[in-house]
PDB file of all heavy atoms in Angstrom:
ATOM      1  N   MET A   1     -46.706  68.321  11.310  1.00  0.00           N
ATOM      2  CA  MET A   1     -48.023  68.871  11.590  1.00  0.00           C
ATOM      3  C   MET A   1     -47.832  70.269  12.172  1.00  0.00           C
ATOM      4  O   MET A   1     -47.057  70.481  13.089  1.00  0.00           O
ATOM      5  CB  MET A   1     -48.781  67.968  12.558  1.00  0.00           C
ATOM      6  CG  MET A   1     -50.162  68.464  12.839  1.00  0.00           C
ATOM      7  SD  MET A   1     -51.121  67.481  14.036  1.00  0.00           S
ATOM      8  CE  MET A   1     -50.992  65.856  13.385  1.00  0.00           C
ATOM      9  N   SER A   2     -48.603  71.222  11.657  1.00  0.00           N
ATOM     10  CA  SER A   2     -48.508  72.584  12.144  1.00  0.00           C
ATOM     11  C   SER A   2     -49.391  72.767  13.374  1.00  0.00           C
ATOM     12  O   SER A   2     -50.239  71.936  13.686  1.00  0.00           O
ATOM     13  CB  SER A   2     -48.942  73.565  11.055  1.00  0.00           C
ATOM     14  OG  SER A   2     -50.329  73.453  10.828  1.00  0.00           O
ATOM     15  N   VAL A   3     -49.186  73.884  14.061  1.00  0.00           N
ATOM     16  CA  VAL A   3     -49.995  74.188  15.248  1.00  0.00           C
ATOM     17  C   VAL A   3     -51.458  74.315  14.865  1.00  0.00           C
ATOM     18  O   VAL A   3     -52.342  73.849  15.572  1.00  0.00           O
ATOM     19  CB  VAL A   3     -49.488  75.492  15.921  1.00  0.00           C
ATOM     20  CG1 VAL A   3     -50.417  75.919  17.035  1.00  0.00           C
ATOM     21  CG2 VAL A   3     -48.077  75.305  16.420  1.00  0.00           C
ATOM     22  N   GLU A   4     -51.728  74.926  13.703  1.00  0.00           N
ATOM     23  CA  GLU A   4     -53.110  75.099  13.269  1.00  0.00           C
ATOM     24  C   GLU A   4     -53.800  73.757  13.065  1.00  0.00           C
ATOM     25  O   GLU A   4     -54.948  73.573  13.418  1.00  0.00           O
ATOM     26  CB  GLU A   4     -53.173  75.907  11.963  1.00  0.00           C
ATOM     27  CG  GLU A   4     -52.736  77.344  12.102  1.00  0.00           C
ATOM     28  CD  GLU A   4     -51.216  77.497  12.045  1.00  0.00           C
ATOM     29  OE1 GLU A   4     -50.519  76.610  11.513  1.00  0.00           O
ATOM     30  OE2 GLU A   4     -50.713  78.499  12.558  1.00  0.00           O
ATOM     31  N   GLU A   5     -53.090  72.778  12.490  1.00  0.00           N
ATOM     32  CA  GLU A   5     -53.677  71.469  12.254  1.00  0.00           C
ATOM     33  C   GLU A   5     -53.957  70.723  13.550  1.00  0.00           C
ATOM     34  O   GLU A   5     -54.959  70.046  13.681  1.00  0.00           O
ATOM     35  CB  GLU A   5     -52.750  70.622  11.390  1.00  0.00           C
ATOM     36  CG  GLU A   5     -52.701  71.064   9.948  1.00  0.00           C
ATOM     37  CD  GLU A   5     -51.725  70.228   9.155  1.00  0.00           C
ATOM     38  OE1 GLU A   5     -50.565  70.110   9.600  1.00  0.00           O
ATOM     39  OE2 GLU A   5     -52.128  69.694   8.102  1.00  0.00           O
ATOM     40  N   SER A   6     -53.077  70.846  14.521  1.00  0.00           N
ATOM     41  CA  SER A   6     -53.245  70.092  15.760  1.00  0.00           C
ATOM     42  C   SER A   6     -54.333  70.667  16.659  1.00  0.00           C
ATOM     43  O   SER A   6     -54.873  69.962  17.490  1.00  0.00           O
ATOM     44  CB  SER A   6     -51.920  70.014  16.511  1.00  0.00           C
ATOM     45  OG  SER A   6     -51.523  71.301  16.922  1.00  0.00           O
ATOM     46  N   THR A   7     -54.671  71.941  16.503  1.00  0.00           N
ATOM     47  CA  THR A   7     -55.690  72.555  17.343  1.00  0.00           C
ATOM     48  C   THR A   7     -57.005  72.776  16.607  1.00  0.00           C
ATOM     49  O   THR A   7     -57.963  73.228  17.201  1.00  0.00           O
ATOM     50  CB  THR A   7     -55.193  73.911  17.898  1.00  0.00           C
ATOM     51  OG1 THR A   7     -54.914  74.776  16.792  1.00  0.00           O
ATOM     52  CG2 THR A   7     -53.978  73.719  18.765  1.00  0.00           C
ATOM     53  N   ALA A   8     -57.054  72.443  15.325  1.00  0.00           N
ATOM     54  CA  ALA A   8     -58.266  72.654  14.540  1.00  0.00           C
ATOM     55  C   ALA A   8     -59.352  71.669  14.970  1.00  0.00           C
ATOM     56  O   ALA A   8     -59.077  70.543  15.359  1.00  0.00           O
ATOM     57  CB  ALA A   8     -57.974  72.473  13.059  1.00  0.00           C
ATOM     58  N   THR A   9     -60.592  72.130  14.887  1.00  0.00           N
ATOM     59  CA  THR A   9     -61.723  71.265  15.152  1.00  0.00           C
ATOM     60  C   THR A   9     -61.834  70.269  14.004  1.00  0.00           C
ATOM     61  O   THR A   9     -61.831  70.671  12.842  1.00  0.00           O
ATOM     62  CB  THR A   9     -63.022  72.093  15.239  1.00  0.00           C
ATOM     63  OG1 THR A   9     -62.870  73.055  16.267  1.00  0.00           O
ATOM     64  CG2 THR A   9     -64.220  71.208  15.518  1.00  0.00           C
ATOM     65  N   PRO A  10     -61.925  68.987  14.295  1.00  0.00           N
ATOM     66  CA  PRO A  10     -62.002  68.016  13.203  1.00  0.00           C
ATOM     67  C   PRO A  10     -63.311  68.138  12.428  1.00  0.00           C
ATOM     68  O   PRO A  10     -64.338  68.531  12.983  1.00  0.00           O
ATOM     69  CB  PRO A  10     -61.928  66.668  13.910  1.00  0.00           C
ATOM     70  CG  PRO A  10     -62.338  66.932  15.302  1.00  0.00           C
ATOM     71  CD  PRO A  10     -61.954  68.350  15.601  1.00  0.00           C
ATOM     72  N   VAL A  11     -63.255  67.821  11.164  1.00  0.00           N
ATOM     73  CA  VAL A  11     -64.441  67.778  10.318  1.00  0.00           C
ATOM     74  C   VAL A  11     -64.973  66.360  10.399  1.00  0.00           C
ATOM     75  O   VAL A  11     -64.276  65.408  10.061  1.00  0.00           O
ATOM     76  CB  VAL A  11     -64.077  68.129   8.859  1.00  0.00           C
ATOM     77  CG1 VAL A  11     -65.288  67.980   7.953  1.00  0.00           C
ATOM     78  CG2 VAL A  11     -63.480  69.518   8.774  1.00  0.00           C
ATOM     79  N   LEU A  12     -66.189  66.198  10.889  1.00  0.00           N
ATOM     80  CA  LEU A  12     -66.791  64.879  11.030  1.00  0.00           C
ATOM     81  C   LEU A  12     -67.525  64.532   9.732  1.00  0.00           C
ATOM     82  O   LEU A  12     -68.294  65.336   9.223  1.00  0.00           O
ATOM     83  CB  LEU A  12     -67.754  64.852  12.207  1.00  0.00           C
ATOM     84  CG  LEU A  12     -67.143  65.262  13.552  1.00  0.00           C
ATOM     85  CD1 LEU A  12     -68.199  65.243  14.633  1.00  0.00           C
ATOM     86  CD2 LEU A  12     -65.968  64.384  13.906  1.00  0.00           C
ATOM     87  N   VAL A  13     -67.254  63.342   9.211  1.00  0.00           N
ATOM     88  CA  VAL A  13     -67.812  62.946   7.918  1.00  0.00           C
ATOM     89  C   VAL A  13     -68.657  61.691   8.067  1.00  0.00           C
ATOM     90  O   VAL A  13     -68.236  60.717   8.688  1.00  0.00           O
ATOM     91  CB  VAL A  13     -66.680  62.685   6.903  1.00  0.00           C
ATOM     92  CG1 VAL A  13     -67.242  62.194   5.585  1.00  0.00           C
ATOM     93  CG2 VAL A  13     -65.836  63.938   6.710  1.00  0.00           C
ATOM     94  N   ALA A  14     -69.848  61.736   7.492  1.00  0.00           N
ATOM     95  CA  ALA A  14     -70.732  60.580   7.394  1.00  0.00           C
ATOM     96  C   ALA A  14     -71.271  60.564   5.967  1.00  0.00           C
ATOM     97  O   ALA A  14     -71.468  61.622   5.370  1.00  0.00           O
ATOM     98  CB  ALA A  14     -71.870  60.693   8.386  1.00  0.00           C
ATOM     99  N   ALA A  15     -71.480  59.379   5.414  1.00  0.00           N
ATOM    100  CA  ALA A  15     -71.925  59.301   4.024  1.00  0.00           C
ATOM    101  C   ALA A  15     -72.947  58.190   3.844  1.00  0.00           C
ATOM    102  O   ALA A  15     -72.882  57.159   4.504  1.00  0.00           O
ATOM    103  CB  ALA A  15     -70.731  59.057   3.118  1.00  0.00           C
ATOM    104  N   VAL A  16     -73.875  58.435   2.923  1.00  0.00           N
ATOM    105  CA  VAL A  16     -74.839  57.424   2.508  1.00  0.00           C
ATOM    106  C   VAL A  16     -74.713  57.298   1.001  1.00  0.00           C
ATOM    107  O   VAL A  16     -74.788  58.291   0.277  1.00  0.00           O
ATOM    108  CB  VAL A  16     -76.287  57.823   2.871  1.00  0.00           C
ATOM    109  CG1 VAL A  16     -77.279  56.786   2.353  1.00  0.00           C
ATOM    110  CG2 VAL A  16     -76.431  58.012   4.370  1.00  0.00           C
ATOM    111  N   ASP A  17     -74.463  56.090   0.533  1.00  0.00           N
ATOM    112  CA  ASP A  17     -74.351  55.833  -0.905  1.00  0.00           C
ATOM    113  C   ASP A  17     -74.736  54.388  -1.141  1.00  0.00           C
ATOM    114  O   ASP A  17     -74.316  53.509  -0.389  1.00  0.00           O
ATOM    115  CB  ASP A  17     -72.922  56.092  -1.382  1.00  0.00           C
ATOM    116  CG  ASP A  17     -72.828  56.196  -2.889  1.00  0.00           C
ATOM    117  OD1 ASP A  17     -73.384  55.319  -3.593  1.00  0.00           O
ATOM    118  OD2 ASP A  17     -72.196  57.145  -3.378  1.00  0.00           O
ATOM    119  N   ASN A  18     -75.511  54.131  -2.176  1.00  0.00           N
ATOM    120  CA  ASN A  18     -75.935  52.755  -2.438  1.00  0.00           C
ATOM    121  C   ASN A  18     -74.842  51.933  -3.113  1.00  0.00           C
ATOM    122  O   ASN A  18     -75.037  50.761  -3.389  1.00  0.00           O
ATOM    123  CB  ASN A  18     -77.226  52.722  -3.259  1.00  0.00           C
ATOM    124  CG  ASN A  18     -77.033  53.293  -4.649  1.00  0.00           C
ATOM    125  OD1 ASN A  18     -76.065  53.974  -4.936  1.00  0.00           O
ATOM    126  ND2 ASN A  18     -77.992  53.036  -5.502  1.00  0.00           N
ATOM    127  N   ASP A  19     -73.700  52.538  -3.355  1.00  0.00           N
ATOM    128  CA  ASP A  19     -72.565  51.848  -3.957  1.00  0.00           C
ATOM    129  C   ASP A  19     -71.489  51.626  -2.892  1.00  0.00           C
ATOM    130  O   ASP A  19     -70.804  52.552  -2.480  1.00  0.00           O
ATOM    131  CB  ASP A  19     -72.017  52.685  -5.107  1.00  0.00           C
ATOM    132  CG  ASP A  19     -70.879  52.017  -5.856  1.00  0.00           C
ATOM    133  OD1 ASP A  19     -70.269  51.066  -5.322  1.00  0.00           O
ATOM    134  OD2 ASP A  19     -70.592  52.462  -6.978  1.00  0.00           O
ATOM    135  N   ARG A  20     -71.365  50.384  -2.436  1.00  0.00           N
ATOM    136  CA  ARG A  20     -70.413  50.064  -1.359  1.00  0.00           C
ATOM    137  C   ARG A  20     -68.975  50.426  -1.733  1.00  0.00           C
ATOM    138  O   ARG A  20     -68.214  50.885  -0.900  1.00  0.00           O
ATOM    139  CB  ARG A  20     -70.521  48.580  -1.016  1.00  0.00           C
ATOM    140  CG  ARG A  20     -69.592  48.143   0.080  1.00  0.00           C
ATOM    141  CD  ARG A  20     -69.935  46.739   0.560  1.00  0.00           C
ATOM    142  NE  ARG A  20     -68.910  46.152   1.375  1.00  0.00           N
ATOM    143  CZ  ARG A  20     -68.684  46.463   2.646  1.00  0.00           C
ATOM    144  NH1 ARG A  20     -69.418  47.378   3.229  1.00  0.00           N
ATOM    145  NH2 ARG A  20     -67.726  45.868   3.325  1.00  0.00           N
ATOM    146  N   MET A  21     -68.620  50.224  -2.989  1.00  0.00           N
ATOM    147  CA  MET A  21     -67.260  50.549  -3.439  1.00  0.00           C
ATOM    148  C   MET A  21     -67.000  52.056  -3.356  1.00  0.00           C
ATOM    149  O   MET A  21     -65.900  52.486  -3.020  1.00  0.00           O
ATOM    150  CB  MET A  21     -67.019  50.042  -4.860  1.00  0.00           C
ATOM    151  CG  MET A  21     -66.992  48.528  -4.948  1.00  0.00           C
ATOM    152  SD  MET A  21     -65.771  47.746  -3.865  1.00  0.00           S
ATOM    153  CE  MET A  21     -64.279  48.257  -4.650  1.00  0.00           C
ATOM    154  N   ALA A  22     -68.002  52.856  -3.638  1.00  0.00           N
ATOM    155  CA  ALA A  22     -67.853  54.312  -3.533  1.00  0.00           C
ATOM    156  C   ALA A  22     -67.613  54.716  -2.076  1.00  0.00           C
ATOM    157  O   ALA A  22     -66.778  55.577  -1.801  1.00  0.00           O
ATOM    158  CB  ALA A  22     -69.092  55.017  -4.085  1.00  0.00           C
ATOM    159  N   LEU A  23     -68.334  54.096  -1.155  1.00  0.00           N
ATOM    160  CA  LEU A  23     -68.129  54.384   0.269  1.00  0.00           C
ATOM    161  C   LEU A  23     -66.719  53.995   0.709  1.00  0.00           C
ATOM    162  O   LEU A  23     -66.048  54.757   1.416  1.00  0.00           O
ATOM    163  CB  LEU A  23     -69.150  53.635   1.130  1.00  0.00           C
ATOM    164  CG  LEU A  23     -70.563  54.203   1.158  1.00  0.00           C
ATOM    165  CD1 LEU A  23     -71.489  53.254   1.906  1.00  0.00           C
ATOM    166  CD2 LEU A  23     -70.578  55.579   1.789  1.00  0.00           C
ATOM    167  N   LEU A  24     -66.259  52.828   0.283  1.00  0.00           N
ATOM    168  CA  LEU A  24     -64.910  52.387   0.645  1.00  0.00           C
ATOM    169  C   LEU A  24     -63.846  53.307   0.048  1.00  0.00           C
ATOM    170  O   LEU A  24     -62.861  53.634   0.706  1.00  0.00           O
ATOM    171  CB  LEU A  24     -64.689  50.942   0.192  1.00  0.00           C
ATOM    172  CG  LEU A  24     -65.494  49.886   0.941  1.00  0.00           C
ATOM    173  CD1 LEU A  24     -65.329  48.522   0.277  1.00  0.00           C
ATOM    174  CD2 LEU A  24     -65.084  49.830   2.393  1.00  0.00           C
ATOM    175  N   ALA A  25     -64.061  53.731  -1.188  1.00  0.00           N
ATOM    176  CA  ALA A  25     -63.104  54.635  -1.833  1.00  0.00           C
ATOM    177  C   ALA A  25     -63.061  55.978  -1.109  1.00  0.00           C
ATOM    178  O   ALA A  25     -61.982  56.526  -0.858  1.00  0.00           O
ATOM    179  CB  ALA A  25     -63.479  54.834  -3.298  1.00  0.00           C
ATOM    180  N   LEU A  26     -64.223  56.510  -0.770  1.00  0.00           N
ATOM    181  CA  LEU A  26     -64.271  57.785  -0.050  1.00  0.00           C
ATOM    182  C   LEU A  26     -63.577  57.687   1.300  1.00  0.00           C
ATOM    183  O   LEU A  26     -62.780  58.550   1.669  1.00  0.00           O
ATOM    184  CB  LEU A  26     -65.725  58.224   0.143  1.00  0.00           C
ATOM    185  CG  LEU A  26     -65.943  59.535   0.880  1.00  0.00           C
ATOM    186  CD1 LEU A  26     -65.255  60.688   0.156  1.00  0.00           C
ATOM    187  CD2 LEU A  26     -67.420  59.811   1.034  1.00  0.00           C
ATOM    188  N   LYS A  27     -63.856  56.617   2.018  1.00  0.00           N
ATOM    189  CA  LYS A  27     -63.223  56.420   3.324  1.00  0.00           C
ATOM    190  C   LYS A  27     -61.705  56.312   3.191  1.00  0.00           C
ATOM    191  O   LYS A  27     -60.956  56.827   4.013  1.00  0.00           O
ATOM    192  CB  LYS A  27     -63.781  55.158   3.984  1.00  0.00           C
ATOM    193  CG  LYS A  27     -63.259  54.928   5.377  1.00  0.00           C
ATOM    194  CD  LYS A  27     -63.900  53.707   6.000  1.00  0.00           C
ATOM    195  CE  LYS A  27     -63.379  53.476   7.408  1.00  0.00           C
ATOM    196  NZ  LYS A  27     -63.993  52.305   8.028  1.00  0.00           N
ATOM    197  N   GLY A  28     -61.242  55.662   2.131  1.00  0.00           N
ATOM    198  CA  GLY A  28     -59.816  55.483   1.933  1.00  0.00           C
ATOM    199  C   GLY A  28     -59.088  56.739   1.505  1.00  0.00           C
ATOM    200  O   GLY A  28     -57.955  56.993   1.924  1.00  0.00           O
ATOM    201  N   ILE A  29     -59.727  57.557   0.671  1.00  0.00           N
ATOM    202  CA  ILE A  29     -59.056  58.740   0.138  1.00  0.00           C
ATOM    203  C   ILE A  29     -59.249  59.978   1.021  1.00  0.00           C
ATOM    204  O   ILE A  29     -58.504  60.944   0.924  1.00  0.00           O
ATOM    205  CB  ILE A  29     -59.522  59.017  -1.303  1.00  0.00           C
ATOM    206  CG1 ILE A  29     -58.516  59.899  -2.015  1.00  0.00           C
ATOM    207  CG2 ILE A  29     -60.904  59.623  -1.346  1.00  0.00           C
ATOM    208  CD1 ILE A  29     -58.728  60.001  -3.498  1.00  0.00           C
ATOM    209  N   LEU A  30     -60.232  59.935   1.897  1.00  0.00           N
ATOM    210  CA  LEU A  30     -60.544  61.085   2.743  1.00  0.00           C
ATOM    211  C   LEU A  30     -59.346  61.640   3.509  1.00  0.00           C
ATOM    212  O   LEU A  30     -59.140  62.861   3.501  1.00  0.00           O
ATOM    213  CB  LEU A  30     -61.681  60.742   3.706  1.00  0.00           C
ATOM    214  CG  LEU A  30     -62.207  61.893   4.539  1.00  0.00           C
ATOM    215  CD1 LEU A  30     -62.919  62.908   3.659  1.00  0.00           C
ATOM    216  CD2 LEU A  30     -63.147  61.378   5.605  1.00  0.00           C
ATOM    217  N   PRO A  31     -58.525  60.824   4.150  1.00  0.00           N
ATOM    218  CA  PRO A  31     -57.393  61.379   4.904  1.00  0.00           C
ATOM    219  C   PRO A  31     -56.403  62.164   4.038  1.00  0.00           C
ATOM    220  O   PRO A  31     -55.791  63.121   4.504  1.00  0.00           O
ATOM    221  CB  PRO A  31     -56.712  60.151   5.509  1.00  0.00           C
ATOM    222  CG  PRO A  31     -57.773  59.111   5.547  1.00  0.00           C
ATOM    223  CD  PRO A  31     -58.640  59.379   4.350  1.00  0.00           C
ATOM    224  N   ARG A  32     -56.272  61.768   2.777  1.00  0.00           N
ATOM    225  CA  ARG A  32     -55.362  62.497   1.888  1.00  0.00           C
ATOM    226  C   ARG A  32     -55.986  63.783   1.373  1.00  0.00           C
ATOM    227  O   ARG A  32     -55.297  64.779   1.183  1.00  0.00           O
ATOM    228  CB  ARG A  32     -54.949  61.616   0.710  1.00  0.00           C
ATOM    229  CG  ARG A  32     -53.983  60.519   1.166  1.00  0.00           C
ATOM    230  CD  ARG A  32     -53.534  59.709   0.011  1.00  0.00           C
ATOM    231  NE  ARG A  32     -54.516  58.634  -0.120  1.00  0.00           N
ATOM    232  CZ  ARG A  32     -54.726  57.912  -1.199  1.00  0.00           C
ATOM    233  NH1 ARG A  32     -54.006  58.127  -2.263  1.00  0.00           N
ATOM    234  NH2 ARG A  32     -55.626  56.969  -1.213  1.00  0.00           N
ATOM    235  N   LEU A  33     -57.289  63.769   1.155  1.00  0.00           N
ATOM    236  CA  LEU A  33     -57.970  64.951   0.643  1.00  0.00           C
ATOM    237  C   LEU A  33     -58.243  65.988   1.726  1.00  0.00           C
ATOM    238  O   LEU A  33     -58.188  67.188   1.478  1.00  0.00           O
ATOM    239  CB  LEU A  33     -59.294  64.563  -0.013  1.00  0.00           C
ATOM    240  CG  LEU A  33     -59.212  63.709  -1.262  1.00  0.00           C
ATOM    241  CD1 LEU A  33     -60.612  63.332  -1.726  1.00  0.00           C
ATOM    242  CD2 LEU A  33     -58.478  64.458  -2.359  1.00  0.00           C
ATOM    243  N   LEU A  34     -58.561  65.515   2.910  1.00  0.00           N
ATOM    244  CA  LEU A  34     -58.936  66.395   4.014  1.00  0.00           C
ATOM    245  C   LEU A  34     -58.360  65.835   5.310  1.00  0.00           C
ATOM    246  O   LEU A  34     -59.032  65.123   6.043  1.00  0.00           O
ATOM    247  CB  LEU A  34     -60.463  66.495   4.095  1.00  0.00           C
ATOM    248  CG  LEU A  34     -61.068  67.558   4.983  1.00  0.00           C
ATOM    249  CD1 LEU A  34     -60.595  68.951   4.593  1.00  0.00           C
ATOM    250  CD2 LEU A  34     -62.577  67.486   4.917  1.00  0.00           C
ATOM    251  N   PRO A  35     -57.085  66.133   5.594  1.00  0.00           N
ATOM    252  CA  PRO A  35     -56.406  65.538   6.754  1.00  0.00           C
ATOM    253  C   PRO A  35     -57.097  65.792   8.092  1.00  0.00           C
ATOM    254  O   PRO A  35     -56.977  64.977   8.999  1.00  0.00           O
ATOM    255  CB  PRO A  35     -55.021  66.188   6.722  1.00  0.00           C
ATOM    256  CG  PRO A  35     -54.826  66.608   5.315  1.00  0.00           C
ATOM    257  CD  PRO A  35     -56.192  66.969   4.810  1.00  0.00           C
ATOM    258  N   ALA A  36     -57.839  66.875   8.229  1.00  0.00           N
ATOM    259  CA  ALA A  36     -58.506  67.178   9.494  1.00  0.00           C
ATOM    260  C   ALA A  36     -59.813  66.409   9.659  1.00  0.00           C
ATOM    261  O   ALA A  36     -60.455  66.490  10.694  1.00  0.00           O
ATOM    262  CB  ALA A  36     -58.782  68.677   9.598  1.00  0.00           C
ATOM    263  N   ALA A  37     -60.205  65.645   8.634  1.00  0.00           N
ATOM    264  CA  ALA A  37     -61.485  64.936   8.683  1.00  0.00           C
ATOM    265  C   ALA A  37     -61.393  63.668   9.510  1.00  0.00           C
ATOM    266  O   ALA A  37     -60.361  63.023   9.592  1.00  0.00           O
ATOM    267  CB  ALA A  37     -61.939  64.589   7.269  1.00  0.00           C
ATOM    268  N   GLN A  38     -62.512  63.330  10.111  1.00  0.00           N
ATOM    269  CA  GLN A  38     -62.633  62.089  10.883  1.00  0.00           C
ATOM    270  C   GLN A  38     -63.848  61.335  10.362  1.00  0.00           C
ATOM    271  O   GLN A  38     -64.971  61.834  10.438  1.00  0.00           O
ATOM    272  CB  GLN A  38     -62.794  62.393  12.370  1.00  0.00           C
ATOM    273  CG  GLN A  38     -62.927  61.158  13.225  1.00  0.00           C
ATOM    274  CD  GLN A  38     -63.087  61.501  14.699  1.00  0.00           C
ATOM    275  OE1 GLN A  38     -62.983  62.647  15.108  1.00  0.00           O
ATOM    276  NE2 GLN A  38     -63.347  60.489  15.490  1.00  0.00           N
ATOM    277  N   TRP A  39     -63.630  60.161   9.798  1.00  0.00           N
ATOM    278  CA  TRP A  39     -64.714  59.333   9.267  1.00  0.00           C
ATOM    279  C   TRP A  39     -65.550  58.821  10.428  1.00  0.00           C
ATOM    280  O   TRP A  39     -65.055  58.163  11.330  1.00  0.00           O
ATOM    281  CB  TRP A  39     -64.130  58.167   8.475  1.00  0.00           C
ATOM    282  CG  TRP A  39     -65.157  57.297   7.838  1.00  0.00           C
ATOM    283  CD1 TRP A  39     -65.632  56.136   8.342  1.00  0.00           C
ATOM    284  CD2 TRP A  39     -65.823  57.513   6.598  1.00  0.00           C
ATOM    285  NE1 TRP A  39     -66.563  55.604   7.482  1.00  0.00           N
ATOM    286  CE2 TRP A  39     -66.710  56.425   6.407  1.00  0.00           C
ATOM    287  CE3 TRP A  39     -65.786  58.514   5.637  1.00  0.00           C
ATOM    288  CZ2 TRP A  39     -67.518  56.321   5.279  1.00  0.00           C
ATOM    289  CZ3 TRP A  39     -66.590  58.405   4.521  1.00  0.00           C
ATOM    290  CH2 TRP A  39     -67.441  57.329   4.351  1.00  0.00           C
ATOM    291  N   MET A  40     -66.837  59.110  10.420  1.00  0.00           N
ATOM    292  CA  MET A  40     -67.729  58.670  11.491  1.00  0.00           C
ATOM    293  C   MET A  40     -68.424  57.360  11.119  1.00  0.00           C
ATOM    294  O   MET A  40     -68.402  56.415  11.888  1.00  0.00           O
ATOM    295  CB  MET A  40     -68.771  59.741  11.794  1.00  0.00           C
ATOM    296  CG  MET A  40     -68.169  61.046  12.308  1.00  0.00           C
ATOM    297  SD  MET A  40     -67.215  60.862  13.803  1.00  0.00           S
ATOM    298  CE  MET A  40     -68.466  60.380  14.952  1.00  0.00           C
ATOM    299  N   TRP A  41     -69.074  57.343   9.945  1.00  0.00           N
ATOM    300  CA  TRP A  41     -69.763  56.142   9.504  1.00  0.00           C
ATOM    301  C   TRP A  41     -70.135  56.253   8.034  1.00  0.00           C
ATOM    302  O   TRP A  41     -70.130  57.327   7.466  1.00  0.00           O
ATOM    303  CB  TRP A  41     -71.003  55.842  10.333  1.00  0.00           C
ATOM    304  CG  TRP A  41     -71.967  56.984  10.468  1.00  0.00           C
ATOM    305  CD1 TRP A  41     -72.071  57.835  11.519  1.00  0.00           C
ATOM    306  CD2 TRP A  41     -72.944  57.432   9.524  1.00  0.00           C
ATOM    307  NE1 TRP A  41     -73.040  58.768  11.290  1.00  0.00           N
ATOM    308  CE2 TRP A  41     -73.594  58.543  10.058  1.00  0.00           C
ATOM    309  CE3 TRP A  41     -73.332  57.008   8.272  1.00  0.00           C
ATOM    310  CZ2 TRP A  41     -74.619  59.226   9.400  1.00  0.00           C
ATOM    311  CZ3 TRP A  41     -74.337  57.689   7.602  1.00  0.00           C
ATOM    312  CH2 TRP A  41     -74.971  58.778   8.185  1.00  0.00           C
ATOM    313  N   GLY A  42     -70.465  55.109   7.472  1.00  0.00           N
ATOM    314  CA  GLY A  42     -70.978  55.049   6.114  1.00  0.00           C
ATOM    315  C   GLY A  42     -72.123  54.056   6.096  1.00  0.00           C
ATOM    316  O   GLY A  42     -72.111  53.071   6.834  1.00  0.00           O
ATOM    317  N   ALA A  43     -73.124  54.313   5.269  1.00  0.00           N
ATOM    318  CA  ALA A  43     -74.284  53.430   5.179  1.00  0.00           C
ATOM    319  C   ALA A  43     -74.671  53.245   3.722  1.00  0.00           C
ATOM    320  O   ALA A  43     -74.512  54.161   2.915  1.00  0.00           O
ATOM    321  CB  ALA A  43     -75.464  54.015   5.956  1.00  0.00           C
ATOM    322  N   GLY A  44     -75.172  52.074   3.416  1.00  0.00           N
ATOM    323  CA  GLY A  44     -75.565  51.764   2.060  1.00  0.00           C
ATOM    324  C   GLY A  44     -76.983  52.179   1.698  1.00  0.00           C
ATOM    325  O   GLY A  44     -77.321  52.282   0.532  1.00  0.00           O
ATOM    326  N   THR A  45     -77.815  52.424   2.693  1.00  0.00           N
ATOM    327  CA  THR A  45     -79.204  52.836   2.433  1.00  0.00           C
ATOM    328  C   THR A  45     -79.651  53.818   3.515  1.00  0.00           C
ATOM    329  O   THR A  45     -79.125  53.825   4.621  1.00  0.00           O
ATOM    330  CB  THR A  45     -80.188  51.658   2.448  1.00  0.00           C
ATOM    331  OG1 THR A  45     -80.280  51.158   3.789  1.00  0.00           O
ATOM    332  CG2 THR A  45     -79.774  50.549   1.504  1.00  0.00           C
ATOM    333  N   SER A  46     -80.647  54.604   3.173  1.00  0.00           N
ATOM    334  CA  SER A  46     -81.204  55.525   4.163  1.00  0.00           C
ATOM    335  C   SER A  46     -82.054  54.775   5.184  1.00  0.00           C
ATOM    336  O   SER A  46     -82.340  55.302   6.259  1.00  0.00           O
ATOM    337  CB  SER A  46     -82.039  56.606   3.476  1.00  0.00           C
ATOM    338  OG  SER A  46     -83.122  56.000   2.777  1.00  0.00           O
ATOM    339  N   GLU A  47     -82.451  53.537   4.876  1.00  0.00           N
ATOM    340  CA  GLU A  47     -83.272  52.740   5.795  1.00  0.00           C
ATOM    341  C   GLU A  47     -82.525  52.448   7.099  1.00  0.00           C
ATOM    342  O   GLU A  47     -83.139  52.108   8.105  1.00  0.00           O
ATOM    343  CB  GLU A  47     -83.691  51.437   5.119  1.00  0.00           C
ATOM    344  CG  GLU A  47     -84.627  51.660   3.964  1.00  0.00           C
ATOM    345  CD  GLU A  47     -84.860  50.407   3.138  1.00  0.00           C
ATOM    346  OE1 GLU A  47     -84.244  49.361   3.441  1.00  0.00           O
ATOM    347  OE2 GLU A  47     -85.650  50.478   2.203  1.00  0.00           O
ATOM    348  N   THR A  48     -81.220  52.576   7.089  1.00  0.00           N
ATOM    349  CA  THR A  48     -80.410  52.366   8.277  1.00  0.00           C
ATOM    350  C   THR A  48     -80.843  53.322   9.398  1.00  0.00           C
ATOM    351  O   THR A  48     -80.709  53.021  10.558  1.00  0.00           O
ATOM    352  CB  THR A  48     -78.927  52.614   7.944  1.00  0.00           C
ATOM    353  OG1 THR A  48     -78.570  51.765   6.867  1.00  0.00           O
ATOM    354  CG2 THR A  48     -78.030  52.348   9.126  1.00  0.00           C
ATOM    355  N   PHE A  49     -81.409  54.470   9.018  1.00  0.00           N
ATOM    356  CA  PHE A  49     -81.719  55.520   9.996  1.00  0.00           C
ATOM    357  C   PHE A  49     -83.166  55.532  10.429  1.00  0.00           C
ATOM    358  O   PHE A  49     -83.553  56.337  11.232  1.00  0.00           O
ATOM    359  CB  PHE A  49     -81.332  56.878   9.413  1.00  0.00           C
ATOM    360  CG  PHE A  49     -79.931  56.882   8.896  1.00  0.00           C
ATOM    361  CD1 PHE A  49     -79.672  56.829   7.547  1.00  0.00           C
ATOM    362  CD2 PHE A  49     -78.870  56.877   9.787  1.00  0.00           C
ATOM    363  CE1 PHE A  49     -78.370  56.797   7.084  1.00  0.00           C
ATOM    364  CE2 PHE A  49     -77.573  56.842   9.326  1.00  0.00           C
ATOM    365  CZ  PHE A  49     -77.323  56.795   7.967  1.00  0.00           C
ATOM    366  N   VAL A  50     -83.981  54.671   9.876  1.00  0.00           N
ATOM    367  CA  VAL A  50     -85.412  54.667  10.218  1.00  0.00           C
ATOM    368  C   VAL A  50     -85.635  53.902  11.488  1.00  0.00           C
ATOM    369  O   VAL A  50     -85.013  52.979  11.840  1.00  0.00           O
ATOM    370  CB  VAL A  50     -86.229  54.058   9.061  1.00  0.00           C
ATOM    371  CG1 VAL A  50     -87.695  53.997   9.432  1.00  0.00           C
ATOM    372  CG2 VAL A  50     -86.030  54.882   7.813  1.00  0.00           C
TER     373      VAL A  50
END
C-alpha cells in the first residue's frame, strides 16, 4: 500500500437495485475495482428510505 492510498479519503458507496444478485456482485467486486471504496449499504427497493 502506498502513502497516497493509506491517507486518501475513502469513497463511500451505497446502491439501490431491484436485482439482489447485482447488489451482491457489486459488493464483491468493488474492492478489486476501487480499493479505496468502502461499502456502506445496499437496498433492493427505494421504499427502504421512506
